[in-house]
N, C-alpha and C positions, 0 to 999 in steps of 0.2 A: 547442635542438631545434625544428624547424619543425613546423607542423601536419601536413605531409605525412609526417613520420616517426612519427606517432602509431600505436601498436599497441594494439588493444583488449585489456583485461584480462578481458573477459567470455568466457563459454563460448559456443561455437557450438551450433547445434541438435543436431548429431550427438553432442555431448559430454554432453547431458542424458540421464538414464535415468528411466523410470517408476519411481516410488518414492523418487527423490532428495528429501531434506528439507533445508530451509534455515531457519535461525533468525537474525533480525537482532539488532543491539544495541537497547537501549531508548531511549526519548525521552520526556521529561516534557512534557505538554500545559500550556501557560501561559495566563494571562488574555490576554496579548498575542497569542498565536496565535488565540484566539477572536475578539478585537476586530478583528484584521487580516483574518481570513477573512470575518467578517460584513460588514465594509466593502467588501472586494473583491467578494463575491458579492451584496451588497445584501440579505442575509438578516438582518434585525434582529428575528427572533423573540424575544419576551421571555424565553423559557426559556433563551436563550443570553446575553442582554444586560442583563437586569434582575434584580438580586439579590433585591429585595423580592418581585417577582412569582414568581421561580423558587423562593424559599423556601416559598411556599404551595402548590407542586405536589407530586405524589406523590414527586418526586425530592429535594425539600427544598433544592435548590441549583441554580446554573447548571450547564449541561452543554455540552460541545462539540457542534457540529453533526456528525451522523453522516458527512456527506460530507467534512468536515474530517478526521475520523479515518481515513477511507478514503484521502484524499490523503496524510496523514502515513505511512500504511502503504506507499503507493507510493514515497514518498521513502525510507523505511527499506529497502525492497527494493534501491534503488540503492546503498545503503551496503555491500551484500554484494559489489559489484563483479562478480558473476556475469553481470550483464546489460550492463555498461559497454561500449559500443561495438559490441555484438552484437545488441541488441534493435532491431528495425526499427519496430515499432508496438505500441501497447497497443490491442488489438482489441475487447475486451469486459470488462466488470466487472459481475457480479451479486452484490449485497450483501444480507446479512441483518443488521440492527442488533439485537443481542441484549440489550445492557445499555448504560447511559449511561457516557460517559467524562467525568469531572469535572476541573475545574482542579486541577492538581497530580498527576493520575494519570500514571504512567509506563507506556507501552505498548511492546510489541515485536510483531513479526510473524513467524509461522511459516508456511511454505508447502511444499507437496509437489507434485511433478510427478505428475499422475494420467493424463495422456494426451499422446501425441505424434502429430502428423500431418504428414508431409512435404508441402511445397507447392513443388515445383521451379519452377513458373512465377513464384513470388514470391521465389525465391532462398534458400530455407531451409525452415522449417516452423513449425507452430503448436504451442505448448505450452499445455496446460490445467493450471492451478495451483489447488489447494485452499488457501485462505488462512484463517488465524485471526489476529485481532488480540487480544492477551492483555494484561491489565493487571498491575500489581504484586501483586495478590491472586490471580494465576493464574486469573482469570475471563476467559472468552472474551467480548469485547465486540462483535466482529463476525466473521461468517463470510462468505466470498466465494469466487467462482470467477472467476479471471482467465484470459483468453486473450491470449497475446502471440505476435507474429510474430518469430521469431528468424532471424538470418542463418545461412546454411550456411557450412561451412568453405571458405575459398578454395581453388581448384584448385591 
């Protein structure tokens, strides 16, 4: 199969409805994830990288950077395949970091379509998604609102 034969599995803007709710599979956050992210971002905050220092904080242990957790949530969203080949751009992300995510926590993401706005000039429309990142204890660790530009159904 050539790249020209590729057919997106994702949904087009018109196929989403306000109220649609999606739940991703889980993913365990590892020490390697944190180390790689800190190296990539240059964020060597000791609460993420120094076990002795982090052990003396109110959290009692190292935690994942909140931005890493948001990035993992974005990756989990792609595993749904609802956006595969039909999302044009990630336009906005507003996050609230509610609880820490620790090494070994397993997180999943739930999102709901809360608003749709057609943008014909851009070839589709904007979806506003309310997002929750939830750990294995069913605690919400992040809340967010994402805005994504979706392709419209081809004529």
